N, C-alpha and C positions, 0 to 999 in steps of 0.2 A: 383415501383418494387414489384413484388409478389414472395415470396419464400415459398417452401414447403420442409420440412425435414421429412423423414419417416424412419421406421425400427429402431427408436432410443429408448434407455432406458431413459425415461424422468423423471427427479427429480420433485417430487411434495411434498408438506408438509407431512411428516411422511410416504411417500410411493414412489414407483417408478412405472411408467407405462411401461410395457414391449411392445416392438415393437410399440411404439407410433408414432403419427404424429403431427406436429406443423405447422401451417400456419401463414405466416407473410406478412403484407401489409403496405407499407409506413412507415416502421420502427416500427410497433406495432404488437403484437401477436394477430392474428385474431381468431384462434381456436386451441384447444388442444384436441386430440382424441386418444383413444386406438384402433381405427379401422385402418386397412390397406387401404390406398386410392386406388381407381380404376384408371385405365389408363386415363380415360376421365378427372378426376379431376387433376391428375398429369400434363397432357398436357396443362392445363389452366394456369399454373404458368410460370413465366419468368425464374425462377431459381429453379432447383430441386437437392436435396441432399439426397442420399441414405446413411443413417447413421448406416448401419448394423455393429454390433460389437462395437458401440460407446455409451457412456453415454452423455446425453444432460442435461446441468444444467446451472443455472445463471452464468454469468461471475464472475470470482474471483475479489475481491477487495483487493488491496495492500494498507493497511492503513497508511503506513509510509515508506519512503525511501529517499535517497539523490542521485539524478542523477549524481551530480559531482563526486561521489565516484566510478562510473564505471571505472574511470581512476586510482583508488587507491586500486584495489583488492589485496588481499593477503598480506596486510601490517600490520595486527594486530600483528603477530609475537610474541605472548606471552606477549604483553604489556597490562597493565590495561588501562581503559578508558582515564583518564586524561593524562597519559604519552604518550599514542598513539596519542592523539589529538595534544599535544605540539610538539612532535618530528617528526611527519609525516604528519598528515592530515592538520593542519593549514598552514605549509609551502607550501604544494602543492596547497591548496585553494588560497593562496595569489598570486600565479603566473598564475593561469589558465586564458587564454585569452577568449575573446568572442567567437571566432571560436571554440576553444577547448570546451567551455561550451556547445555549440550547438551540437557538436559531441558526447560529453559525455551524453547529454540528449537524443539524438537520440538512442544511444546505450542502455541506460537504459530503454527507452520506448519500443524499439524493443524487448529487453529481456523480459519485462513484458508481451507483447503481445504473444510471443512464449510460455510463461508459463501460458496462459489462463486468463490473467488479462484484464478486460474491464474498470476498474476504478482504479486510483492510486492517492495517496497524496504524492507530492514531497515537502519535507521540504528543501526549496531552500536557500543554505548558501552562494552562491557567489553573493554578493549584492553590491560590490564596484562601480558598474556602472549599470545604467538602461538597458544598452545594454545586459548585462549578463542575466537579467530577461527576456527581450524580446526574447533572443536566445532560452530560454526554452519554452516560449509560442509558438514560431514558430515551434519548434521541435514537440511539442505536437499536434499542429494543423496538421502538416504533417503526423504524425503517425495515428491519428484519434481515440484515445481512450479517455475516460473521465479522465481529469487530473485537479487536484487542485494544484496550486502553492502556498504553504504556505511560504510567504516571511520571512525568518529568521531575527531576530534582537536581539540586546543586547545593553543596555545603561550603563552597568557596566562591570568592568573587563578590561583586557589588550587590547582586540580588541572590540571596541564599537563605537557607533554612538551617536549623540546628539538626544535629544527628538524631536527637531524640524525636523531634517532630517528624522527620522523614521516616524513621523506623516505625513509629507508632501508627502513622497513617498507612504505610504499606501493609503492615500487619492487619489493620482494620479492613482494607480493601480486599485483601486475599480471602477474608472470611465472608465478605459480601458477595463477591463474584464466585460463581460455581463453575467447576471445570467442564461440566456437561452442557453448559448454556452456550448460546450463540455469542454472547458478549462476555469476554474474558479480560483478565487483568495481567499486567507485567510491570517490571521495574524499568524506568526510563531515565537513567542518569544522562545529563545533557551532553557532556564531553569530558574526556580525561582531565583536562586542565582546570575544570571547575569542580572536580570530585576528589575526595581524599581516598587513598588506598584502603584505609580501614573500613570506611563506610561502603565502598564498592564491594569489598569482600563480604560484608554483612548482608547487604541487599541482594547480592548474587546468590548467596547461600539460601536466603529466604525464598528467592524465586525457585531454586532447585527443590526446596522443601514442598513447594506448591505446584510442582511440575510446570513451571512457567519459564520465563527467560528474561535476560537483560538486553535492553534495546538502547544503543548508545551511538551518538555521532562520533566518528573517528576519522581523523586526517582528511577533513573536508577541504582545508586550504593549507598551503605551504606554511603560512604564518602560524597556524595552530600546531602543526608538527614541531616547528621550532620552539614554541612555547613549552611544549611537553619535554623536549630534549633539554632545554635550559633548566627546567625544574627537576627532572628525574635522571638526566643523563642517558635516557633511552628513547627510542622512537615509540610512538603510542601503542602499536600492536605488541611489541616486545614487553612494554611496561605492563599492559593488561595481563599478559601471560605470566610475567614474574609474580604478580600479586594474586594469581589464581582465578582470574575473571575472564578466561578465554577457553571456551569449550563448545560443545554442541548445543548449549543453551544460551549462546551469546549471538546477538545480531548486531553486526557492525555496519553502520549506515554511512554511505559515501565511499570511504576508502579510496579517495582520489589520489592521494600522495603516499601510498604504501610502496615500499621498495621490494626487491625480489625476496629478501630474507623474510619480510613480513608476509608476503603472499604464501611462501612455503609454510610458515607457521600457521596461518589461517587454515590452510588445507590440512595440516597435521592435526590441528585441534578440532577440526570439523565445525568451525564457526560459520555462520551465514553472513554473507555480504549483501547489503541492499544497495543496488546501483540506481542512482537518481540522475540520469543524463541531462534532462531538460533543466532542472534546477542548477546543476553544476555549470551548465553553459550560460544560463541567464546571469548568474552571479560572477561569471568569469573565474570560477574556482579551478577549472581544469577538467581533464578527461580521465576517468578511472581506467587502469590497465586491464580491461575485462578479458582480453584474449589470453594474457599471461595467467589470469586466475583460472580460466577454463582449462588451460594446459596443465594446471596443478590440481584440477578437480575440486576447486573451491566451490562450495554451495552458493549459487548466485540467484538472486531474485531481483525484480524491478520495483522501484517506488517512484511516485511522482514528486515527493516532498510536498511541502505546503503550498497553497495557491498564491502566497505572497511572493514566492520565488520561482514559480513554474511558468505560467500563472494559472494553469488549469489542472485538473486531475484526470485528463484524458489519457488512459493507459495505452491506447493505440498510437497516439502521438508520441508517447514515451518510447514505445517499441521502435518507431521509425528513427527517432533521435538517437537511440542507443546504436542502431545500425550505422547511421550516417556518421556520427562522431568517431566510432571505432575505425571505420574504413577511411575517413578523411584524415584523421590524425596520424595514422600509421601508413598512409598511402598504399592501402591494400584492400581491394574489393572483396577479398576472401577472409578478411580479418575476423568477421563475425557473420554467421549464417542466419538466414531467416528462421530456420528451425531452432537454432540455439536461443534466439531472442523470444520466440513464441513459447518455448519451454520455460524460460525464465519468467515470462509474463503470467503463466498459469501455475508457477511454482512447481513445475515438473509433475503436476497432477495428471491422471489419466481417467478416461471414462471406462469403467469396467463393471461387470456384474457384481452386485453386492456393495458397490461404492455408494456413498451419499450422493443424491441427485443435486449437485451444485453445478449448474451448467448454463450456457448462454447460447442464444441464436443470433447470428449476425447476418444482416442482409448483404448479399454480394452482387445482386443484379441491379446495379446503379451506375450512373454516369462516370463516377470516379474509380470504380473497381472493375467493371466489365470491359472487355471479355476476360474471364478468369482462366489463365493458363496454368497457374500453380497457386493452390490455396494458401500455403505458408507465405509466399511472397505477397499475395493479394492482401492478406490480413495484416502483415507487418508494414507494408509500404503504401497500401491504397486505402485501407479502412479507417474510419473515424468513429469516435464515440457515439455519434448520433446514428450510426448504422445498426446499433444493437436494438434488436426487436424484442427479445424476451430474456429475462433473467430469473433463474429458479434457484432457490436455496432450500435444501432438504425437501425437494418436491413442491415447495410453495412458490408460486409465481409472485415476484415483487415488482416486475416490469413486464407489461403485456402490450404488444403492438406499439412499443415505444412510449408507453404511459405508465407512470408510477401507480401502483395499486394500493399503497399504504398511506399516502398523504396527498393533499391537494397542492400541486406544484405552484399554481398561480397565487394562491393565498400565501404560501411560504415566501415567494419572491417579493410580494408587497410588504410583508412584515419585515423582511430582511432589509429592504431599501429604506424603510422608515427608521429602523434601528441603527443603521450605519451612520446616518446623519448626526444623530445624537452622540454616538461613540466618538466620531472624529472631532466634534466640537469639544467634548470633555477632555480629550487627549491633546487638544491644541494642534491638530494636524490639519493643515490647509494645503491643498494640491493646486 
């Protein structure tokens, strides 16, 4: 399949190509040009897209979410993190069926596609049966975007599993998921205070053996930091480093309450921090010191977190919130730039010849974006998820003219609305 996209505003490192053209063949970018193609060239392609009035950029990467929580939107209701988990989220998670898990995953994946996401990390919490995990895998393969399922686990606390159960299942999933597939697998320990040092070491080594990573909530709230300090005598990032679970295969989610010494350590060990600004604001958890992390060259990306605490997975809204929180909290309009946030949202990917064709087209000629003086600013402060016109993964279009190509959206919504009524009743949740 050969595709040509022309008349686009194409994002390049530190600049935009006006009225540019991009050629794609067999899932890879063949050429990028500032020239308008002639009719003869256009006619030689199987698929032709006129992108007039649109920005063309790498697909967005949603670095952290929980698909099961698409069935739990709007439930934060002023509750802090731990109260919210105990009173609402854990009871609903305990009741969700395999079919409901697949519907929730399809809904979450579809929403990500509609918001311009070509790659997502799902911290998968519904693990009481292997069928629940398979349901997410099947949903991801049906939708067709890059998905990593970070299988959540905890061997301490009220809801836990044995070390043997966790290791056996992680081993099994690493053999089921293939490194060259769109859907991959990772280890997802929930948080330091719910995981033992010994098992964190074993699961992290397992991830390294399979060229994967450890994806873990860290320092989301001040209360959680204190819990780790009381138990280990160390702050969470220092503790992870001491036990050998902090390196370039570690993804630290939230990092709201990290101090300067922890930021320096995150940079030194080349760990990735996933910043979730909307979720942190909704739950009143705080604001991560993003500017300090950037100053230390910490690898930063953005995540929406689950819809129960966001309450959407709109990565454009997430960009704007990241900017606004950083600037307002530190009383500095230059604390975070539009370019920094956009780079974090695409996980620092670039469109280049030979790269995989994971890209999106965003409509800019609309009432809330026009007139466009600066594309970086317009995308981060004006654009919304429903401005995304086209999403392409390895050259395959999964969203075209704002419509999903792999599933029937209306049918999915009907099935989800029916399923949630039954789930809430079984969980004893009344709103």
